[in-house]
ZAMARGU-4260 file (C-alpha; in steps of 0.2 Angstrom, whole numbers, plus 5000, padded with zeros to 4 digits):
<rodrens>
0) 5504/5547/5596 | 5501/5529/5593 | 5516/5517/5594 | 5520/5503/5582 | 5518/5486/5591
5) 5536/5481/5590 | 5540/5498/5600 | 5526/5495/5612 | 5529/5477/5615 | 5549/5479/5616
10) 5556/5469/5630 | 5558/5479/5646 | 5564/5465/5658 | 5575/5449/5657 | 5559/5440/5657
15) 5552/5447/5643 | 5566/5443/5632 | 5559/5429/5621 | 5571/5414/5616 | 5587/5420/5623
20) 5588/5411/5639 | 5607/5408/5640 | 5608/5425/5639 | 5596/5432/5651 | 5599/5420/5665
25) 5619/5424/5664 | 5615/5442/5664 | 5604/5439/5681 | 5616/5430/5689 | 5630/5440/5684
30) 5620/5455/5692 | 5617/5446/5708 | 5634/5439/5711 | 5640/5459/5707 | 5651/5451/5692
35) 5645/5461/5677 | 5660/5464/5666 | 5666/5480/5660 | 5662/5474/5641 | 5650/5463/5631
40) 5647/5457/5612 | 5630/5454/5608 | 5631/5445/5592 | 5617/5437/5581 | 5604/5439/5569
45) 5594/5456/5567 | 5577/5457/5578 | 5582/5445/5590 | 5584/5456/5604 | 5603/5462/5607
50) 5599/5479/5608 | 5584/5478/5620 | 5593/5467/5630 | 5607/5479/5631 | 5596/5492/5636
55) 5588/5480/5651 | 5606/5478/5656 | 5609/5497/5657 | 5593/5499/5668 | 5598/5484/5680
60) 5616/5492/5683 | 5608/5507/5687 | 5591/5503/5695 | 5589/5509/5713 | 5574/5495/5716
65) 5576/5481/5727 | 5590/5470/5720 | 5580/5455/5716 | 5568/5465/5706 | 5581/5474/5695
70) 5576/5483/5684 | 5561/5488/5692 | 5555/5501/5677 | 5547/5511/5691 | 5562/5521/5700
75) 5568/5538/5692 | 5583/5530/5683 | 5574/5515/5674 | 5559/5527/5668 | 5571/5539/5662
80) 5578/5525/5652 | 5562/5519/5646 | 5558/5537/5641 | 5575/5540/5631 | 5581/5555/5643
85) 5594/5546/5654 | 5610/5555/5649 | 5622/5542/5657 | 5615/5530/5644 | 5624/5533/5626
90) 5619/5525/5612 | 5629/5525/5596 | 5626/5521/5578 | 5643/5514/5571 | 5634/5513/5554
95) 5635/5533/5554 | 5647/5537/5568 | 5660/5526/5562 | 5677/5536/5561 | 5690/5538/5572
100) 5686/5556/5575 | 5669/5549/5584 | 5679/5536/5595 | 5690/5551/5601 | 5675/5560/5605
105) 5670/5545/5615 | 5685/5542/5623 | 5687/5560/5629 | 5669/5560/5639 | 5671/5542/5645
110) 5682/5549/5660 | 5669/5559/5666 | 5659/5553/5681 | 5640/5549/5679 | 5628/5563/5682
115) 5612/5552/5687 | 5616/5534/5689 | 5630/5523/5696 | 5637/5518/5680 | 5639/5527/5663
120) 5633/5514/5649 | 5640/5513/5630 | 5630/5505/5619 | 5638/5504/5600 | 5625/5496/5589
125) 5633/5488/5572 | 5648/5489/5579 | 5658/5480/5565 | 5655/5495/5554 | 5667/5505/5563
130) 5683/5508/5553 | 5702/5500/5558 | 5708/5517/5564 | 5692/5518/5574 | 5694/5500/5582
135) 5711/5506/5587 | 5705/5521/5595 | 5693/5510/5604 | 5704/5497/5609 | 5713/5505/5624
140) 5698/5511/5631 | 5691/5493/5632 | 5707/5487/5639 | 5707/5500/5654 | 5690/5506/5655
145) 5686/5519/5670 | 5677/5510/5684 | 5661/5519/5682 | 5659/5513/5663 | 5652/5500/5654
150) 5652/5494/5635 | 5639/5485/5627 | 5645/5482/5608 | 5630/5475/5597 | 5632/5466/5579
155) 5626/5456/5566 | 5643/5451/5559 | 5655/5448/5573 | 5667/5440/5562 | 5672/5457/5555
160) 5677/5463/5572 | 5697/5462/5575 | 5702/5448/5587 | 5710/5461/5599 | 5694/5468/5601
165) 5685/5452/5602 | 5698/5446/5615 | 5692/5459/5627 | 5674/5457/5628 | 5662/5444/5634
170) 5653/5438/5619 | 5636/5431/5618 | 5627/5424/5603 | 5609/5428/5599 | 5600/5414/5592
175) 5586/5414/5579 | 5570/5412/5589 | 5559/5395/5587 | 5545/5398/5579 | 5533/5389/5591
180) 5541/5404/5603 | 5536/5417/5590 | 5518/5412/5589 | 5516/5410/5607 | 5521/5429/5610
185) 5511/5435/5595 | 5496/5425/5601 | 5499/5435/5619 | 5501/5451/5609 | 5484/5448/5599
190) 5474/5443/5617 | 5482/5458/5626 | 5477/5470/5612 | 5458/5462/5610 | 5461/5458/5592
195) 5454/5442/5584 | 5465/5431/5575 | 5468/5414/5566 | 5480/5401/5573 | 5486/5398/5557
200) 5489/5414/5552 | 5501/5418/5567 | 5510/5403/5562 | 5512/5409/5544 | 5518/5426/5550
205) 5530/5419/5562 | 5537/5407/5549 | 5538/5422/5537 | 5549/5430/5551 | 5563/5416/5549
210) 5567/5419/5569 | 5567/5438/5569 | 5554/5443/5582 | 5554/5461/5577 | 5549/5457/5559
215) 5537/5445/5566 | 5528/5458/5576 | 5530/5471/5561 | 5521/5460/5550 | 5508/5457/5563
220) 5505/5476/5565 | 5502/5478/5547 | 5490/5462/5547 | 5480/5472/5560 | 5479/5487/5548
225) 5474/5478/5533 | 5463/5465/5542 | 5452/5478/5551 | 5458/5472/5566 | 5456/5454/5561
230) 5471/5442/5557 | 5466/5429/5544 | 5477/5417/5534 | 5469/5422/5517 | 5476/5439/5522
235) 5493/5435/5526 | 5497/5425/5511 | 5490/5441/5500 | 5503/5452/5508 | 5517/5440/5508
240) 5512/5433/5491 | 5513/5416/5498 | 5504/5403/5492 | 5492/5390/5503 | 5500/5376/5511
245) 5487/5364/5501 | 5493/5371/5484 | 5511/5368/5490 | 5508/5350/5495 | 5498/5348/5478
250) 5514/5353/5469 | 5525/5341/5479 | 5512/5326/5477 | 5514/5330/5458 | 5531/5329/5458
255) 5529/5312/5467 | 5517/5305/5456 | 5530/5310/5441 | 5514/5320/5435 | 5524/5336/5427
260) 5509/5341/5418 | 5500/5344/5433 | 5515/5354/5441 | 5519/5366/5427 | 5499/5370/5427
265) 5501/5375/5445 | 5515/5386/5441 | 5506/5393/5426 | 5490/5396/5436 | 5502/5405/5451
270) 5509/5417/5437 | 5493/5422/5431 | 5487/5425/5448 | 5502/5437/5451 | 5508/5426/5465
275) 5526/5429/5472 | 5536/5414/5463 | 5551/5416/5473 | 5540/5415/5490 | 5531/5399/5482
280) 5549/5392/5478 | 5554/5395/5497 | 5538/5385/5501 | 5541/5371/5490 | 5560/5369/5497
285) 5555/5371/5515 | 5540/5358/5513 | 5554/5345/5504 | 5565/5349/5518 | 5552/5342/5528
290) 5549/5328/5519 | 5567/5326/5518 | 5568/5325/5538 | 5554/5312/5539 | 5564/5301/5526
295) 5580/5301/5536 | 5573/5300/5552 | 5556/5296/5553 | 5554/5308/5567 | 5539/5321/5566
300) 5545/5330/5582 | 5558/5338/5570 | 5543/5346/5562 | 5534/5352/5579 | 5532/5370/5569
305) 5521/5361/5557 | 5501/5358/5558 | 5499/5341/5562 | 5488/5337/5546 | 5503/5344/5535
310) 5514/5331/5545 | 5504/5317/5540 | 5502/5323/5522 | 5522/5324/5522 | 5523/5306/5529
315) 5513/5299/5513 | 5523/5310/5503 | 5541/5304/5512 | 5534/5285/5509 | 5531/5285/5488
320) 5547/5297/5485 | 5564/5291/5482 | 5578/5297/5496 | 5588/5302/5481 | 5575/5311/5471
325) 5569/5321/5485 | 5588/5327/5490 | 5589/5331/5471 | 5573/5341/5471 | 5580/5350/5485
330) 5594/5356/5478 | 5587/5361/5462 | 5574/5372/5468 | 5586/5380/5479 | 5595/5384/5464
335) 5580/5389/5454 | 5576/5401/5468 | 5591/5410/5466 | 5590/5411/5447 | 5573/5420/5448
340) 5576/5438/5447 | 5573/5445/5431 | 5572/5435/5415 | 5560/5436/5399 | 5551/5421/5406
345) 5552/5423/5427 | 5544/5407/5430 | 5556/5397/5416 | 5569/5391/5432 | 5554/5382/5442
350) 5548/5373/5427 | 5566/5368/5424 | 5568/5362/5441 | 5550/5354/5442 | 5555/5344/5425
355) 5573/5337/5431 | 5567/5334/5448 | 5553/5322/5440 | 5564/5316/5425 | 5580/5313/5437
360) 5598/5319/5438 | 5605/5325/5421 | 5618/5311/5422 | 5605/5299/5414 | 5603/5310/5398
365) 5622/5314/5395 | 5625/5312/5376 | 5636/5298/5370 | 5652/5302/5360 | 5654/5295/5343
370) 5667/5281/5339 | 5668/5279/5321 | 5683/5269/5320 | 5676/5255/5331 | 5669/5241/5322
375) 5649/5240/5322 | 5648/5227/5335 | 5658/5238/5347 | 5648/5254/5344 | 5643/5265/5357
380) 5625/5264/5362 | 5613/5277/5356 | 5611/5291/5367 | 5596/5291/5380 | 5588/5307/5374
385) 5576/5304/5359 | 5563/5316/5350 | 5545/5312/5355 | 5541/5305/5337 | 5553/5297/5326
390) 5564/5309/5315 | 5570/5305/5298 | 5586/5312/5299 | 5592/5317/5280 | 5610/5314/5278
395) 5623/5328/5280 | 5629/5336/5264 | 5648/5333/5261 | 5659/5348/5267 | 5671/5347/5253
400) 5676/5333/5239 | 5694/5328/5232 | 5697/5325/5214 | 5689/5307/5216 | 5674/5315/5224
405) 5678/5306/5242 | 5677/5313/5258 | 5689/5306/5272 | 5682/5307/5290 | 5693/5316/5301
410) 5701/5303/5315 | 5694/5304/5332 | 5702/5306/5348 | 5696/5292/5358 | 5703/5297/5375
415) 5697/5315/5372 | 5680/5308/5369 | 5680/5297/5384 | 5685/5313/5394 | 5671/5324/5388
420) 5657/5310/5390 | 5661/5307/5408 | 5664/5325/5412 | 5648/5331/5403 | 5640/5336/5418
425) 5653/5346/5425 | 5653/5354/5408 | 5636/5359/5409 | 5638/5367/5426 | 5653/5376/5421
430) 5641/5383/5405 | 5628/5388/5417 | 5639/5399/5428 | 5648/5406/5415 | 5635/5408/5400
435) 5618/5407/5411 | 5603/5395/5414 | 5598/5397/5395 | 5614/5390/5386 | 5616/5377/5398
440) 5597/5370/5395 | 5602/5372/5376 | 5617/5361/5378 | 5605/5348/5385 | 5597/5345/5369
445) 5614/5340/5362 | 5611/5322/5355 | 5629/5316/5349 | 5647/5323/5351 | 5662/5320/5340
450) 5681/5325/5344 | 5695/5326/5333 | 5711/5332/5336 | 5707/5351/5336 | 5689/5351/5334
455) 5673/5346/5342 | 5656/5344/5335 | 5639/5346/5343 | 5624/5337/5334 | 5608/5343/5339
460) 5595/5333/5332 | 5582/5343/5323 | 5583/5357/5335 | 5589/5371/5325 | 5584/5383/5339
465) 5596/5378/5351 | 5609/5375/5338 | 5608/5393/5332 | 5608/5400/5353 | 5625/5391/5355
470) 5630/5397/5339 | 5630/5413/5342 | 5649/5422/5342 | 5650/5425/5361 | 5643/5408/5366
475) 5651/5400/5354 | 5667/5406/5360 | 5664/5403/5377 | 5659/5385/5375 | 5675/5381/5364
480) 5685/5389/5379 | 5676/5378/5391 | 5681/5363/5381 | 5697/5369/5378 | 5701/5370/5396
485) 5693/5352/5398 | 5702/5344/5384 | 5719/5353/5388 | 5721/5359/5371 | 5713/5373/5359
490) 5697/5365/5349 | 5687/5373/5338 | 5668/5370/5340 | 5654/5364/5327 | 5636/5366/5329
495) 5627/5353/5318 | 5610/5347/5314 | 5607/5328/5314 | 5605/5314/5326 | 5626/5309/5322
500) 5639/5322/5324 | 5651/5321/5311 | 5668/5327/5308 | 5676/5329/5290 | 5696/5330/5286
505) 5694/5343/5271 | 5692/5360/5272 | 5676/5368/5265 | 5659/5374/5267 | 5652/5371/5284
510) 5633/5370/5277 | 5622/5356/5282 | 5606/5350/5276 | 5593/5354/5289 | 5584/5339/5299
515) 5565/5339/5293 | 5551/5332/5307 | 5543/5337/5319 | 5551/5349/5332 | 5552/5339/5350
520) 5548/5356/5360 | 5531/5356/5349 | 5527/5337/5351 | 5530/5339/5370 | 5518/5355/5371
525) 5504/5344/5362 | 5507/5327/5369 | 5510/5334/5388 | 5502/5350/5390 | 5487/5349/5378
530) 5492/5363/5366 | 5485/5366/5349 | 5494/5370/5333 | 5487/5386/5325 | 5492/5388/5308
</rodrens>
């Protein structure tokens, strides 16, 4: 029966374990000096060699071959362990055998002497899954084990293991395997198996594995089947849903050149092609991270796992992008990737991240607070955000009139207005966590804000779409609650059309005359994206 590559190429000696020299060298020294501990804890990410190293140690302890070559993999005990028929090697999956009864059964059998080898070895995988009572039952055995028993505990989450258990084990932390070492091992496998390949394809496989050798070999096995014994970069990208490095570099170039249209067109094309937007976002983050490292240090040695031609392109990008812009872009795309799951427009988070990365941090487009009580000479400057085309704003209709036909403006709260203006970005962040990215985007279209003693008014310009989005009952209550928390008192929220937020001191109708003029979103689509208006 054919074997999967990851099973066929599982490490059988300490020398074959890749990227964990700090563990294997210590194990060899302990065996040579007869200082093997009674209990070990192997912790680290999945697929980095924890269980394989535990089996190698079990073979070395029971190997009858020459001492300097243990494990020899040819003596009866080594062969029995390799074939899975060694009675003195007991492997327990704690994910499915995690009860106190399972550990009590172990304790009852641990006292019996080994039947074939010198030591009875217990390998408990995913040990963090044991229950509290099971850990308590195991504790005494770990503290005073029989001289013929050795325990090797393996876990991906060592922080879940009680301190009393940790203190009775020698702990070794397995690390993620560097990409160059994974590539070298994959190349060795392909050469030995007699398959053809492209070096760029092996690099892409190794990078997608993120330090996990088992994942890398499994993906390589899949590529061999997919490509009729030939592995190419195009095949890897098709299977992973990844995008070519050239397209990612072109996207970052568009970001650095402030070419929003080019970046949006690339995202749209990837969506139409069915590419994985999450994978593309991850590639963009990794590319921007490399650019950031070059900007901070100028040391290309930090990018040893990148092709030399890619590094040269990153050097050019690092020279034309500002450090602050790169840092902000990394943060925004990291947020965007986390928001890609679901959504009516799956590409929207990436598009917003691109626009904000090009236009700068939202601090530059925070709305200003109205101060009607100030003299004209000291009036607050106009908001930074303006419509693409000048909009003629109709004056709002009076909310109510007294007997003289006059409307008194509500007194504005200067200190509360200043608080809201200075904490606007924090307010937007709060609304994103409570109501989602769409509501936050709608609030970014606010042109002006006015604050009175118990009311806050938002002016949305002529964007009735975003005004209605915020004015939905549930959203309106959530926004008003966040404003109340920020200002330290209960307030109501009014959503208005127009460039200027106004508050009136008379109870009456809240109807406002809608602003006439072109929609700025439509204008942006026509001017920047080349869209056409169809009657």
